[in-house]
All heavy atoms as an XYZ file, in Angstrom:
961
protein
N      82.170     61.880     72.969
C      82.898     62.881     73.722
C      82.010     64.151     73.728
O      81.458     64.536     72.715
C      84.237     63.163     73.034
C      84.989     64.299     73.680
S      86.514     64.763     72.855
C      87.464     63.308     73.038
N      81.930     64.720     74.884
C      81.198     65.970     75.036
C      82.156     67.170     74.948
O      83.350     66.986     75.006
C      80.453     66.009     76.348
O      81.426     66.032     77.421
C      79.497     64.863     76.549
N      81.566     68.340     74.865
C      82.381     69.554     74.809
C      83.234     69.672     76.096
O      84.417     70.010     76.002
C      81.481     70.754     74.626
C      82.237     72.047     74.494
C      81.311     73.199     74.308
N      81.563     74.208     75.298
C      81.042     75.368     75.295
N      80.154     75.712     74.396
N      81.378     76.257     76.222
N      82.666     69.471     77.223
C      83.398     69.546     78.504
C      84.520     68.479     78.556
O      85.594     68.788     79.097
C      82.487     69.488     79.683
O      81.813     68.249     79.714
N      84.277     67.304     78.041
C      85.332     66.279     78.000
C      86.508     66.722     77.101
O      87.654     66.510     77.420
C      84.765     64.924     77.549
C      83.848     64.276     78.520
C      83.135     63.053     77.972
O      82.950     62.950     76.718
O      82.729     62.211     78.772
N      86.139     67.345     75.942
C      87.167     67.857     75.042
C      88.010     68.935     75.752
O      89.214     68.906     75.658
C      86.533     68.414     73.797
C      87.454     69.102     72.768
C      88.507     68.158     72.258
C      86.645     69.719     71.654
N      87.389     69.836     76.447
C      88.091     70.908     77.158
C      89.006     70.295     78.200
O      90.189     70.681     78.340
C      87.045     71.871     77.805
C      86.371     72.682     76.704
C      87.759     72.815     78.784
C      85.154     73.417     77.152
N      88.537     69.303     78.943
C      89.364     68.670     79.996
C      90.574     67.946     79.353
O      91.698     68.100     79.875
C      88.481     67.638     80.767
O      87.393     68.304     81.327
C      89.296     66.943     81.829
N      90.361     67.271     78.251
C      91.477     66.554     77.574
C      92.513     67.584     77.108
O      93.738     67.355     77.268
C      90.969     65.695     76.406
C      90.178     64.478     76.986
C      92.066     65.231     75.521
C      89.382     63.727     75.939
N      92.054     68.655     76.478
C      92.984     69.678     75.992
C      93.756     70.330     77.153
O      94.940     70.571     77.030
C      92.259     70.726     75.173
C      91.770     70.266     73.792
C      90.896     71.357     73.189
C      92.943     69.928     72.913
N      93.053     70.593     78.252
C      93.682     71.230     79.431
C      94.765     70.295     79.978
O      95.836     70.739     80.416
C      92.649     71.580     80.464
N      94.501     68.975     79.998
C      95.462     68.015     80.516
C      96.662     67.876     79.558
O      97.805     67.736     79.970
C      94.814     66.626     80.702
C      93.834     66.565     81.829
C      93.028     65.265     81.855
O      93.169     64.438     80.955
O      92.220     65.111     82.822
N      96.384     67.989     78.258
C      97.464     67.849     77.268
C      98.345     69.089     77.223
O      99.513     68.987     76.880
C      96.799     67.600     75.900
C      97.788     67.196     74.860
C      97.075     66.679     73.649
N      98.055     66.284     72.626
C      97.724     65.867     71.454
N      96.452     65.784     71.105
N      98.633     65.485     70.581
N      97.780     70.254     77.525
C      98.525     71.493     77.512
C      98.426     72.175     78.891
O      97.647     73.088     79.101
C      97.990     72.424     76.430
C      98.055     71.866     75.045
C      96.925     71.297     74.442
C      99.252     71.816     74.362
C      97.012     70.729     73.208
C      99.320     71.263     73.069
C      98.194     70.710     72.544
N      99.182     71.640     79.897
C      99.036     72.091     81.265
C      99.381     73.600     81.485
O      98.908     74.160     82.444
C      99.976     71.206     82.045
C     100.889     70.543     81.061
C     100.157     70.574     79.747
N     100.159     74.177     80.593
C     100.493     75.605     80.754
C      99.344     76.507     80.320
O      99.352     77.702     80.601
C     101.734     75.957     79.935
C     102.968     75.327     80.502
C     104.244     75.747     79.794
C     105.418     75.058     80.438
N     106.676     75.562     79.870
N      98.376     75.946     79.626
C      97.197     76.716     79.199
C      96.123     76.619     80.279
O      95.669     75.508     80.581
C      96.666     76.162     77.882
C      95.620     76.915     77.125
C      96.136     78.289     76.704
C      95.164     76.162     75.900
N      95.718     77.774     80.863
C      94.682     77.718     81.918
C      93.366     77.145     81.357
O      93.056     77.298     80.186
C      94.485     79.174     82.295
C      95.709     79.864     81.836
C      96.213     79.128     80.639
N      92.632     76.490     82.274
C      91.375     75.842     81.888
C      90.409     76.831     81.233
O      89.764     76.518     80.268
C      90.714     75.178     83.109
C      89.448     74.376     82.833
C      89.730     73.211     81.883
C      88.844     73.882     84.139
N      90.300     78.057     81.746
C      89.396     79.024     81.209
C      89.798     79.442     79.803
O      88.943     79.679     78.957
C      89.201     80.230     82.144
C      90.339     81.208     82.135
C      89.960     82.478     82.922
N      90.997     83.431     82.722
C      92.100     83.517     83.426
N      92.278     82.676     84.465
N      93.003     84.409     83.217
N      91.106     79.438     79.497
C      91.593     79.750     78.149
C      91.253     78.604     77.191
O      90.888     78.818     76.031
C      93.074     80.030     78.108
C      93.440     81.359     78.798
O      92.501     82.151     79.078
O      94.640     81.602     79.034
N      91.415     77.397     77.683
C      91.028     76.218     76.875
C      89.533     76.232     76.584
O      89.137     75.997     75.403
C      91.384     74.928     77.649
O      92.758     74.943     78.032
C      91.155     73.688     76.776
N      88.726     76.523     77.573
C      87.306     76.657     77.375
C      86.957     77.723     76.349
O      86.174     77.503     75.444
C      86.635     76.949     78.739
C      85.125     77.014     78.633
O      84.518     76.143     77.974
O      84.541     77.946     79.229
N      87.618     78.852     76.470
C      87.389     79.970     75.529
C      87.768     79.577     74.110
O      87.051     79.897     73.169
C      88.196     81.198     75.999
C      87.994     82.379     75.099
C      86.805     83.112     75.083
C      88.975     82.778     74.211
C      86.635     84.209     74.252
C      88.820     83.876     73.369
C      87.603     84.577     73.371
N      88.922     78.867     73.982
C      89.376     78.433     72.652
C      88.353     77.495     71.998
O      87.992     77.668     70.806
C      90.734     77.768     72.739
N      87.919     76.531     72.733
C      86.942     75.562     72.210
C      85.636     76.236     71.837
O      85.073     76.035     70.745
C      86.710     74.396     73.177
C      85.519     73.532     72.748
C      87.965     73.552     73.308
N      85.165     77.106     72.713
C      83.945     77.893     72.464
C      84.079     78.769     71.206
O      83.193     78.796     70.405
C      83.589     78.725     73.672
C      82.243     79.505     73.520
C      81.978     80.331     74.748
C      80.653     81.077     74.716
N      80.162     81.516     73.465
N      85.214     79.397     71.079
C      85.450     80.267     69.908
C      85.458     79.455     68.617
O      84.839     79.897     67.620
C      86.795     81.039     70.079
O      86.755     81.807     71.258
C      87.060     81.939     68.885
N      86.108     78.320     68.596
C      86.132     77.449     67.413
C      84.715     77.022     67.049
O      84.302     77.107     65.894
C      87.089     76.270     67.627
C      88.542     76.744     67.665
C      86.879     75.219     66.533
C      89.512     75.686     68.161
N      83.995     76.481     68.038
C      82.656     75.990     67.742
C      81.685     77.119     67.323
O      80.875     76.934     66.386
C      82.105     75.221     68.940
C      82.830     73.950     69.303
C      82.264     73.315     70.570
C      82.807     72.970     68.178
N      81.804     78.270     67.933
C      80.986     79.437     67.579
C      81.279     79.862     66.128
O      80.385     80.190     65.378
C      81.165     80.614     68.526
C      80.513     80.390     69.849
O      79.720     79.443     70.016
O      80.805     81.200     70.781
N      82.547     79.871     65.774
C      82.960     80.279     64.433
C      82.446     79.257     63.398
O      81.935     79.646     62.323
C      84.481     80.339     64.344
O      84.901     80.697     63.072
N      82.503     78.008     63.704
C      81.992     76.957     62.798
C      80.455     77.062     62.649
O      79.924     77.025     61.545
C      82.366     75.562     63.296
C      83.847     75.260     63.231
S      84.300     73.732     63.969
C      83.604     72.559     62.771
N      79.780     77.340     63.773
C      78.324     77.493     63.740
C      77.947     78.696     62.893
O      77.017     78.611     62.037
C      77.765     77.666     65.165
O      78.153     76.491     65.903
C      76.280     77.852     65.173
N      78.633     79.823     63.088
C      78.358     81.031     62.321
C      78.591     80.780     60.832
O      77.751     81.230     60.005
C      79.263     82.161     62.825
C      78.986     83.472     62.132
C      79.876     84.591     62.712
C      79.504     85.886     62.020
N      80.660     86.601     61.565
N      79.662     80.155     60.482
C      79.947     79.868     59.066
C      78.878     79.041     58.400
O      78.389     79.312     57.305
C      81.277     79.163     58.914
O      82.368     80.004     59.298
N      78.421     77.992     59.124
C      77.341     77.143     58.579
C      76.052     77.914     58.476
O      75.332     77.783     57.491
C      77.152     75.883     59.435
C      78.171     74.783     59.245
C      78.009     73.695     60.301
C      78.096     74.213     57.840
N      75.761     78.740     59.470
C      74.550     79.558     59.468
C      74.544     80.538     58.291
O      73.475     80.841     57.774
C      74.357     80.312     60.770
N      75.738     80.954     57.834
C      75.844     81.850     56.674
C      75.910     81.070     55.387
O      76.086     81.670     54.323
C      77.082     82.732     56.867
C      76.982     83.692     58.011
C      78.284     84.442     58.293
O      79.338     84.050     57.688
O      78.285     85.357     59.120
N      75.782     79.756     55.425
C      75.709     78.933     54.222
C      77.100     78.541     53.713
O      77.223     78.017     52.586
N      78.141     78.775     54.504
C      79.472     78.443     54.072
C      79.806     76.976     54.385
O      79.207     76.364     55.236
C      80.502     79.322     54.799
C      80.396     80.786     54.459
C      81.353     81.625     55.251
O      82.310     81.122     55.840
N      81.091     82.917     55.335
N      80.758     76.464     53.637
C      81.244     75.086     53.807
C      82.500     75.156     54.686
O      83.284     76.060     54.558
C      81.563     74.486     52.450
C      81.988     73.054     52.451
C      82.172     72.579     50.987
N      82.518     71.190     50.929
C      83.739     70.732     51.039
N      84.768     71.559     51.133
N      83.977     69.442     51.005
N      82.676     74.164     55.568
C      83.874     74.130     56.395
C      84.640     72.854     56.081
O      84.053     71.736     56.021
C      83.478     74.061     57.876
C      82.625     75.292     58.303
C      84.683     73.946     58.791
C      81.974     75.175     59.628
N      85.925     73.001     55.783
C      86.755     71.854     55.477
C      87.955     71.816     56.408
O      88.676     72.800     56.511
C      87.224     71.874     54.036
C      88.024     70.665     53.648
C      88.445     70.614     52.164
O      87.736     71.262     51.372
O      89.436     70.021     51.893
N      88.136     70.722     57.094
C      89.275     70.507     57.964
C      90.036     69.297     57.394
O      89.602     68.156     57.569
C      88.882     70.276     59.432
C      88.044     71.485     59.931
C      90.088     70.074     60.348
C      87.348     71.277     61.261
N      91.147     69.564     56.720
C      91.882     68.494     56.023
C      92.224     67.344     56.970
O      92.655     67.574     58.077
C      93.151     69.054     55.392
C      92.900     70.143     54.408
C      93.296     69.758     53.043
N      92.924     70.864     52.162
C      92.460     70.692     50.974
N      92.235     69.481     50.535
N      92.160     71.704     50.187
N      91.991     66.146     56.521
C      92.279     64.951     57.319
C      91.162     64.598     58.254
O      91.120     63.485     58.743
N      90.313     65.533     58.599
C      89.201     65.269     59.513
C      87.899     65.131     58.758
O      87.243     64.103     58.891
C      89.114     66.383     60.555
C      88.025     66.175     61.580
C      88.165     65.193     62.575
C      86.871     66.893     61.542
C      87.187     64.972     63.474
C      85.859     66.692     62.481
C      86.025     65.725     63.451
N      87.514     66.148     58.008
C      86.290     66.062     57.228
C      85.751     67.437     56.901
O      86.380     68.452     57.129
N      84.572     67.443     56.309
C      83.945     68.719     55.914
C      82.496     68.775     56.392
O      81.840     67.747     56.508
C      84.014     68.896     54.390
O      83.312     67.865     53.742
N      82.081     69.998     56.696
C      80.711     70.265     57.098
C      80.081     71.091     55.990
O      80.690     72.058     55.498
C      80.681     71.074     58.416
C      81.260     70.342     59.580
C      82.623     70.366     59.831
C      80.447     69.637     60.459
C      83.148     69.715     60.928
C      80.981     68.974     61.523
C      82.345     69.023     61.788
N      78.887     70.752     55.597
C      78.184     71.523     54.605
C      76.679     71.518     54.981
O      76.283     70.885     55.933
C      78.390     70.938     53.221
O      77.938     69.601     53.185
N      75.915     72.248     54.198
C      74.467     72.298     54.418
C      73.792     71.475     53.315
O      74.168     71.570     52.148
C      73.942     73.715     54.398
C      74.422     74.578     55.582
C      73.895     76.005     55.388
C      73.952     74.007     56.895
N      72.799     70.714     53.717
C      71.963     69.997     52.740
C      70.563     70.634     52.805
O      70.042     70.834     53.853
C      71.892     68.497     53.103
O      73.192     67.979     53.119
C      71.035     67.737     52.124
N      70.006     70.907     51.635
C      68.673     71.512     51.549
C      67.638     70.410     51.534
O      67.727     69.467     50.777
C      68.582     72.363     50.296
C      67.233     73.014     50.137
C      67.155     73.734     48.734
N      65.773     74.020     48.411
C      64.959     73.187     47.787
N      65.355     71.997     47.417
N      63.712     73.518     47.548
N      66.637     70.546     52.406
C      65.509     69.631     52.412
C      64.342     70.422     51.835
O      63.926     71.402     52.447
C      65.230     69.132     53.801
C      66.290     68.182     54.290
C      65.785     67.267     55.341
N      66.813     66.349     55.785
C      66.875     65.846     56.970
N      66.023     66.194     57.889
N      67.860     65.028     57.284
N      63.771     69.972     50.764
C      62.672     70.698     50.151
C      61.398     70.664     50.993
O      61.260     69.789     51.859
C      62.451     70.017     48.838
C      63.008     68.624     49.011
C      64.101     68.746     50.034
N      60.480     71.590     50.761
C      59.204     71.540     51.492
C      58.461     70.279     51.140
O      58.623     69.698     50.066
C      58.463     72.764     51.031
C      59.121     73.185     49.779
C      60.496     72.666     49.811
N      57.665     69.784     52.066
C      56.929     68.537     51.817
C      55.658     68.527     52.656
O      55.488     69.336     53.571
C      57.766     67.314     52.167
C      58.151     67.255     53.617
C      59.104     66.087     53.914
N      59.508     66.090     55.290
C      58.847     65.636     56.335
N      57.656     65.115     56.136
N      59.317     65.683     57.548
N      54.797     67.614     52.348
C      53.548     67.443     53.099
C      53.802     66.318     54.090
O      54.207     65.223     53.764
C      52.366     67.085     52.165
C      51.136     66.809     52.996
C      52.136     68.181     51.152
N      53.583     66.644     55.384
C      53.741     65.669     56.444
C      52.396     65.411     57.125
O      51.366     65.925     56.671
N      52.410     64.641     58.181
C      51.188     64.352     58.927
C      51.423     64.646     60.390
O      52.465     64.352     60.954
C      50.784     62.894     58.770
C      50.331     62.534     57.395
C      49.437     61.311     57.469
N      48.929     60.985     56.153
C      47.801     61.442     55.637
N      47.024     62.269     56.367
N      47.408     61.144     54.452
N      50.369     65.234     61.032
C      50.410     65.454     62.465
C      50.210     64.075     63.089
O      49.198     63.412     62.836
C      49.230     66.379     62.859
C      49.150     66.620     64.337
O      49.435     65.738     65.137
N      48.711     67.824     64.696
N      51.153     63.601     63.927
C      51.043     62.253     64.450
C      49.833     62.029     65.348
O      49.349     60.899     65.450
C      52.346     62.056     65.231
C      52.994     63.370     65.362
C      52.361     64.290     64.312
N      49.352     63.077     65.991
C      48.190     62.934     66.890
C      46.869     62.822     66.116
O      46.066     61.934     66.328
C      48.090     64.154     67.843
C      48.735     63.963     69.144
C      48.395     65.085     70.084
C      48.816     64.795     71.462
N      48.540     65.856     72.398
N      46.676     63.764     65.161
C      45.379     63.825     64.486
C      45.403     63.172     63.095
O      44.340     62.844     62.571
C      44.998     65.301     64.296
O      45.893     65.980     63.435
N      46.616     62.929     62.588
C      46.669     62.383     61.237
C      46.438     63.392     60.143
O      46.480     63.114     58.929
N      46.195     64.652     60.546
C      45.942     65.755     59.622
C      47.193     66.081     58.843
O      48.312     66.038     59.350
C      45.489     66.952     60.426
C      45.307     68.205     59.632
C      44.986     69.405     60.545
O      44.629     69.187     61.720
O      45.117     70.540     60.080
N      47.043     66.389     57.515
C      48.161     66.779     56.710
C      48.631     68.220     57.091
O      47.792     69.070     57.311
C      47.828     66.777     55.226
C      47.647     65.352     54.638
C      47.515     65.411     53.145
O      47.289     66.443     52.537
N      47.627     64.236     52.500
N      49.950     68.360     57.171
C      50.516     69.688     57.454
C      51.675     69.928     56.493
O      52.377     68.995     56.042
C      51.040     69.803     58.900
C      49.875     69.756     59.896
C      52.041     68.727     59.233
N      51.893     71.207     56.147
C      53.001     71.559     55.250
C      54.256     71.732     56.075
O      54.298     72.482     57.047
C      52.629     72.873     54.519
C      53.588     73.186     53.408
S      53.429     71.887     52.165
C      54.786     72.352     51.109
N      55.279     70.957     55.774
C      56.580     71.090     56.433
C      57.465     71.971     55.533
O      57.699     71.621     54.404
C      57.242     69.695     56.641
C      58.602     69.823     57.293
C      56.340     68.791     57.436
N      57.946     73.129     56.066
C      58.703     74.048     55.213
C      60.057     73.543     54.855
O      60.616     72.632     55.489
C      58.761     75.302     56.071
C      58.673     74.807     57.495
C      57.771     73.577     57.422
N      60.643     74.157     53.818
C      62.020     73.867     53.400
C      62.964     74.207     54.544
O      62.729     75.098     55.324
C      62.349     74.746     52.222
C      63.795     74.658     51.773
C      64.108     75.575     50.605
O      63.263     75.754     49.734
O      65.196     76.194     50.637
N      64.019     73.402     54.666
C      65.026     73.738     55.681
C      66.419     73.257     55.216
O      66.515     72.366     54.357
C      64.655     73.166     57.048
C      64.575     71.664     57.151
C      64.165     71.274     58.518
C      63.731     69.844     58.625
N      63.354     69.482     59.990
N      67.409     73.848     55.837
C      68.792     73.406     55.625
C      69.259     72.670     56.831
O      69.048     73.136     57.962
C      69.687     74.623     55.363
O      69.324     75.284     54.170
N      69.919     71.552     56.633
C      70.427     70.774     57.768
C      71.915     70.575     57.568
O      72.400     70.406     56.455
C      69.709     69.426     57.895
C      68.264     69.580     58.278
C      69.820     68.608     56.648
N      72.706     70.618     58.690
C      74.140     70.368     58.585
C      74.431     68.947     58.212
O      73.715     68.026     58.599
C      74.649     70.663     59.995
C      73.553     71.329     60.713
C      72.277     70.986     60.038
N      75.503     68.746     57.441
C      75.900     67.428     56.981
C      77.423     67.336     57.199
O      78.129     68.250     56.870
C      75.553     67.246     55.504
C      76.069     65.978     54.942
N      75.495     64.771     55.202
C      77.159     65.714     54.151
C      76.203     63.810     54.552
N      77.215     64.388     53.896
N      77.869     66.232     57.757
C      79.309     66.015     57.980
C      79.751     64.866     57.090
O      79.144     63.808     57.055
C      79.628     65.663     59.436
C      81.054     65.317     59.646
C      82.035     66.287     59.582
C      81.427     64.012     59.920
C      83.395     65.971     59.792
C      82.758     63.692     60.133
C      83.728     64.685     60.070
N      80.850     65.120     56.372
C      81.458     64.031     55.554
C      82.857     63.824     56.054
O      83.704     64.732     55.987
C      81.479     64.412     54.080
C      82.061     63.359     53.201
C      82.060     63.734     51.760
C      82.706     62.596     50.934
N      82.794     63.004     49.517
N      83.163     62.639     56.633
C      84.486     62.401     57.171
C      85.568     62.373     56.085
O      85.294     61.938     54.939
C      84.385     61.064     57.869
C      83.165     60.391     57.287
C      82.262     61.489     56.786
N      86.745     62.876     56.412
C      87.858     62.843     55.481
C      88.482     61.453     55.413
O      88.200     60.599     56.246
N      89.338     61.286     54.433
C      89.939     59.966     54.211
C      90.755     59.471     55.459
O      90.619     58.345     55.859
C      90.879     60.041     52.989
C      91.587     58.721     52.680
C      92.479     58.886     51.472
C      93.207     57.551     51.214
N      94.197     57.702     50.134
N      91.568     60.380     56.008
C      92.345     59.992     57.191
C      91.472     59.583     58.344
O      91.763     58.593     59.042
C      93.278     61.142     57.571
C      94.227     60.824     58.700
C      95.121     61.991     59.087
O      95.416     62.827     58.189
O      95.532     62.045     60.273
N      90.415     60.338     58.629
C      89.515     59.959     59.721
C      88.826     58.608     59.473
O      88.769     57.758     60.354
C      88.464     61.037     59.906
C      87.391     60.780     60.945
C      88.003     60.627     62.355
C      86.379     61.880     60.993
N      88.386     58.431     58.236
C      87.719     57.126     57.903
C      88.689     55.966     58.107
O      88.340     54.917     58.679
C      87.244     57.124     56.457
C      85.989     57.901     56.190
C      85.404     57.631     54.806
N      86.370     57.559     53.752
C      86.730     58.564     52.960
N      86.181     59.763     53.172
N      87.609     58.449     52.034
N      89.950     56.154     57.675
C      90.922     55.087     57.795
C      91.264     54.793     59.282
O      91.362     53.649     59.682
C      92.224     55.441     57.036
C      92.022     55.407     55.563
C      93.203     55.912     54.747
O      94.153     56.505     55.368
O      93.183     55.805     53.520
N      91.412     55.843     60.088
C      91.726     55.686     61.523
C      90.570     55.006     62.259
O      90.788     54.130     63.097
C      92.107     56.976     62.179
C      93.465     57.486     61.685
C      93.853     58.761     62.367
N      94.172     58.501     63.736
C      94.556     59.435     64.578
N      94.679     60.664     64.160
N      94.859     59.151     65.835
N      89.331     55.386     61.941
C      88.175     54.794     62.587
C      88.047     53.349     62.186
O      87.784     52.472     63.004
C      86.883     55.582     62.236
C      85.642     54.836     62.658
C      86.931     56.969     62.895
N      88.267     53.035     60.889
C      88.156     51.680     60.434
C      89.239     50.816     61.095
O      88.935     49.684     61.497
C      88.362     51.661     58.886
C      88.053     50.275     58.304
O      87.151     49.644     58.765
O      88.818     49.876     57.383
N      90.438     51.313     61.218
C      91.527     50.597     61.866
C      91.229     50.343     63.309
O      91.385     49.224     63.815
C      92.836     51.392     61.749
C      94.081     50.709     62.361
C      94.383     49.393     61.612
C      95.255     51.664     62.296
N      90.751     51.363     64.021
C      90.430     51.192     65.453
C      89.193     50.314     65.654
O      89.085     49.636     66.698
C      90.261     52.527     66.165
O      89.146     53.212     65.724
N      88.305     50.305     64.709
C      87.080     49.462     64.852
C      87.429     48.005     64.890
O      86.779     47.179     65.533
C      86.106     49.779     63.720
N      88.535     47.620     64.198
C      88.946     46.229     64.224
C      89.617     45.868     65.529
O      89.643     44.723     65.945
C      89.879     45.950     63.056
O      91.069     46.724     63.160
N      90.152     46.884     66.242
C      90.808     46.622     67.540
C      89.853     46.700     68.696
O      90.003     46.008     69.718
C      91.941     47.625     67.758
C      93.059     47.541     66.810
C      94.082     48.613     67.115
C      95.201     48.622     66.089
N      96.137     49.688     66.341
N      88.864     47.609     68.618
C      87.913     47.856     69.710
C      86.502     47.561     69.249
O      86.031     48.179     68.301
C      88.027     49.295     70.226
C      89.408     49.678     70.617
C      90.193     50.458     69.769
C      89.907     49.272     71.825
C      91.460     50.828     70.124
C      91.204     49.648     72.207
C      91.982     50.423     71.347
N      85.778     46.645     69.905
C      84.390     46.400     69.505
C      83.539     47.632     69.749
O      83.786     48.358     70.704
C      83.962     45.212     70.337
C      84.889     45.266     71.536
C      86.183     45.865     71.047
N      82.538     47.825     68.912
C      81.621     48.943     69.114
C      80.658     48.606     70.205
O      80.023     47.548     70.210
C      80.863     49.238     67.798
C      81.880     49.663     66.721
C      79.800     50.306     68.032
C      81.282     49.854     65.344
N      80.570     49.487     71.154
C      79.722     49.269     72.357
C      78.372     49.910     72.083
O      78.290     51.068     71.702
C      80.355     49.918     73.619
C      81.704     49.265     73.898
C      79.424     49.757     74.818
C      82.532     49.968     74.933
N      77.327     49.147     72.294
C      76.001     49.671     72.084
C      75.338     49.849     73.452
O      75.698     49.140     74.436
C      75.109     48.718     71.222
O      75.043     47.495     71.893
C      75.692     48.545     69.827
N      74.357     50.694     73.523
C      73.632     50.919     74.778
C      72.760     49.706     75.038
O      72.065     49.172     74.158
C      72.778     52.218     74.618
C      72.110     52.595     75.887
O      72.554     52.145     76.991
O      71.166     53.420     75.823
N      72.749     49.288     76.264
C      71.936     48.092     76.676
C      70.473     48.312     76.380
O      69.757     47.409     76.014
C      72.165     47.767     78.130
N      69.971     49.554     76.556
C      68.575     49.848     76.325
C      68.258     49.661     74.829
O      67.202     49.161     74.461
C      68.242     51.274     76.745
N      69.202     50.043     73.930
C      68.988     49.851     72.501
C      68.908     48.368     72.178
O      68.062     47.961     71.375
C      70.157     50.492     71.687
C      70.150     51.991     71.741
O      69.116     52.598     72.149
O      71.202     52.593     71.430
N      69.779     47.558     72.808
C      69.710     46.115     72.548
C      68.389     45.519     72.990
O      67.792     44.718     72.303
C      70.853     45.403     73.293
C      72.221     45.734     72.715
O      72.262     46.241     71.599
O      73.215     45.494     73.425
N      67.890     45.939     74.154
C      66.604     45.455     74.665
C      65.474     45.848     73.731
O      64.609     45.047     73.421
C      66.362     46.003     76.044
C      65.130     45.378     76.712
C      64.922     45.932     78.089
C      63.710     45.349     78.821
N      62.547     45.190     78.054
N      65.517     47.123     73.268
C      64.460     47.575     72.302
C      64.475     46.755     71.040
O      63.427     46.380     70.534
C      64.663     49.065     71.992
C      64.358     49.997     73.178
O      63.715     49.485     74.147
O      64.780     51.167     73.117
N      65.659     46.470     70.505
C      65.702     45.708     69.280
C      65.249     44.290     69.477
O      64.590     43.681     68.608
C      67.113     45.734     68.675
O      68.028     45.051     69.494
N      65.523     43.714     70.657
C      65.031     42.370     70.940
C      63.534     42.367     71.060
O      62.857     41.463     70.572
C      65.633     41.850     72.264
C      67.091     41.512     72.167
C      67.752     41.216     73.530
O      66.977     41.099     74.533
O      68.962     41.092     73.580
N      62.944     43.403     71.740
C      61.502     43.495     71.880
C      60.864     43.620     70.509
O      59.828     43.011     70.231
C      61.094     44.679     72.732
C      61.508     44.491     74.182
O      61.816     43.359     74.594
O      61.502     45.526     74.941
N      61.442     44.397     69.648
C      60.887     44.620     68.286
C      60.934     43.314     67.496
O      60.012     42.944     66.818
C      61.733     45.692     67.526
O      61.730     46.891     68.330
C      61.143     45.990     66.178
N      62.087     42.595     67.605
C      62.230     41.315     66.891
C      61.192     40.345     67.395
O      60.536     39.669     66.627
C      63.643     40.773     67.070
O      64.588     41.742     66.636
C      63.819     39.495     66.293
N      61.039     40.250     68.725
C      60.077     39.309     69.292
C      58.647     39.663     68.878
O      57.861     38.820     68.501
C      60.175     39.337     70.817
N      58.334     40.937     68.883
C      56.974     41.379     68.484
C      56.713     41.039     67.014
O      55.619     40.588     66.685
C      56.783     42.849     68.759
N      57.721     41.232     66.145
C      57.442     41.041     64.751
C      57.365     39.552     64.428
O      56.592     39.100     63.563
C      58.476     41.707     63.852
O      59.767     41.492     64.303
N      58.098     38.662     65.159
C      57.985     37.236     64.900
C      56.664     36.724     65.449
O      56.107     35.788     64.886
C      59.165     36.476     65.505
O      59.312     36.801     66.889
C      60.478     36.764     64.751
N      56.175     37.334     66.555
C      54.857     36.861     67.101
C      53.735     37.181     66.116
O      52.738     36.475     66.079
C      54.592     37.566     68.413
C      55.450     37.087     69.563
C      55.214     37.887     70.825
O      54.498     38.924     70.789
N      55.792     37.416     71.926
N      53.908     38.258     65.339
C      52.866     38.648     64.421
C      53.093     38.104     62.997
O      52.498     38.577     62.050
C      52.729     40.159     64.399
C      52.229     40.734     65.683
N      52.985     40.795     66.806
C      51.004     41.236     65.985
C      52.257     41.345     67.773
N      51.065     41.571     67.349
N      54.033     37.190     62.865
C      54.280     36.552     61.610
C      55.169     37.402     60.659
O      55.244     37.107     59.486
N      55.833     38.394     61.159
C      56.704     39.201     60.382
C      58.142     38.718     60.625
O      58.587     38.658     61.734
C      56.663     40.688     60.760
C      55.266     41.274     60.577
N      54.745     41.561     59.345
C      54.331     41.601     61.462
C      53.539     42.066     59.509
N      53.275     42.063     60.768
N      58.825     38.352     59.583
C      60.221     37.961     59.728
C      61.090     39.123     59.249
O      60.719     39.874     58.352
C      60.499     36.745     58.896
N      62.268     39.243     59.867
C      63.190     40.319     59.466
C      64.135     39.816     58.408
O      64.437     38.752     58.240
C      63.992     40.840     60.675
C      63.079     41.582     61.600
C      63.885     42.232     62.712
O      65.015     42.674     62.476
O      63.320     42.348     63.781
């Protein structure tokens, strides 16, 4: 689901709320969450999950073009941990609805499998 799809669904669910107000509400919530994470705060939405920051230490990487070693600086990355209720609802619906994969992903995995078996690599 995209942000615009979320706004459309909310506008349909609450027809008395103008579309621009729905858009403003969603934007305000997402901006507030972004600001909180940027300030290093943790966000917890009971039943849904929590957002936090994970620290990645500095490391030595490689430039893919030249193979030259480069220093990759420390960074913080957002991390989402689903809540119990969300995990249970997703697990329940996963048994009712098969997970749809992108056809291009399936083709890529078939190509990879074929290439590795041709070169004597088994998965």
